[in-house]
C-alpha positions as CSV (number, residue, x, y, z in Angstrom):
1,M,9.5,-9.3,14.5
2,V,8.0,-6.1,13.8
3,E,10.4,-3.2,12.4
4,E,9.7,0.3,11.8
5,V,10.9,3.2,9.8
6,Q,9.7,7.1,8.5
7,M,10.1,7.9,4.9
8,T,8.9,10.2,2.7
9,F,6.0,9.9,0.1
10,D,8.7,9.1,-2.7
11,E,10.6,6.4,-0.6
12,A,7.5,4.6,0.4
13,L,6.1,4.4,-3.3
14,E,9.8,3.1,-4.6
15,Y,9.6,0.6,-1.3
16,V,6.6,-0.3,-2.6
17,K,7.6,-0.9,-6.2
18,S,10.9,-3.0,-5.6
19,N,9.9,-4.8,-2.2
20,V,6.0,-5.7,-2.4
21,E,4.8,-8.7,-4.4
22,V,1.5,-10.6,-5.3
23,G,0.3,-12.2,-2.1
24,D,2.0,-10.1,0.5
25,I,-0.5,-8.3,3.4
26,L,-0.1,-4.6,2.5
27,E,-2.8,-2.3,5.8
28,I,-3.1,1.1,3.8
29,S,-3.7,3.9,6.3
30,Y,-4.6,7.0,4.4
31,N,-6.9,9.8,5.9
32,R,-9.6,8.1,7.7
33,I,-9.6,4.9,5.7
34,F,-7.8,1.9,6.8
35,A,-7.2,-0.8,4.1
36,P,-5.8,-4.0,5.0
37,G,-5.5,-6.3,2.5
38,E,-3.7,-9.2,0.4
39,V,-2.3,-7.8,-2.6
40,L,-3.5,-8.9,-6.3
41,G,-1.5,-7.2,-8.7
42,F,0.4,-3.8,-10.0
43,T,-1.0,-1.5,-12.5
44,E,2.2,0.8,-13.6
45,E,1.8,4.9,-13.9
46,D,-0.3,6.0,-16.8
47,E,0.6,9.3,-18.0
48,V,-1.9,10.0,-20.5
49,T,-4.7,9.2,-18.4
50,G,-3.0,10.7,-15.6
51,E,-3.2,7.6,-12.9
52,G,-0.5,6.9,-11.0
53,Y,0.8,3.5,-9.4
54,R,-1.7,1.4,-8.8
55,V,-1.9,-1.9,-6.1
56,G,-4.9,-4.0,-6.3
57,L,-5.8,-5.5,-3.0
58,Q,-8.3,-7.9,-1.9
59,L,-9.8,-6.8,1.7
60,T,-9.9,-8.3,4.9
61,G,-12.4,-7.6,6.6
62,K,-14.7,-9.0,8.6
63,I,-18.0,-6.6,7.0
64,L,-16.0,-5.8,3.6
65,N,-14.2,-8.4,1.9
66,Q,-13.8,-7.3,-1.6
67,S,-11.1,-6.0,-4.3
68,V,-10.1,-2.4,-4.5
69,E,-7.6,-0.3,-6.4
70,I,-5.7,2.2,-4.6
71,D,-4.0,5.0,-6.6
72,F,-0.8,6.1,-4.8
73,N,-0.7,9.7,-6.6
74,E,-4.4,9.8,-5.1
75,I,-3.5,9.3,-2.0
76,A,-0.2,10.8,-1.6
77,D,-1.3,13.9,0.6
78,D,-3.2,11.6,3.0
79,L,-1.1,8.5,3.2
80,I,-0.2,8.1,7.2
81,E,1.4,4.6,7.1
82,M,1.8,1.6,5.9
83,R,2.3,-2.2,7.3
84,H,4.0,-4.8,4.7
85,I,3.6,-8.7,6.1
86,T,5.5,-11.2,4.9
87,D,5.8,-14.5,6.3
88,D,9.7,-13.6,7.4
89,K,8.9,-10.5,8.6
90,E,6.4,-7.2,9.6
91,L,7.6,-3.5,8.2
92,V,6.1,-0.3,9.6
93,I,6.8,2.7,7.4
94,E,5.2,6.0,9.0
95,L,5.1,8.6,6.6
96,L,6.9,11.8,7.3
């Protein structure tokens, strides 16, 4: 079952922090980039360096299959949609 919701960036970031777990699938669409992958881990914000909340993903693709770390501060203005997939549900978050 797929559920669709609309959230602000802050609400979506809070959702990721509270609900996404290591091993879940997170598909992030921002600017012209689509980054689907399995969540490897999380890194909290760092006020000293200015880095934001980061999610490590093992990309799932036919051409690219590498791990990346996505900084939510860097993509805040360009984030379009996220899809959170677990064994039980699929949630599509459209950014307002």
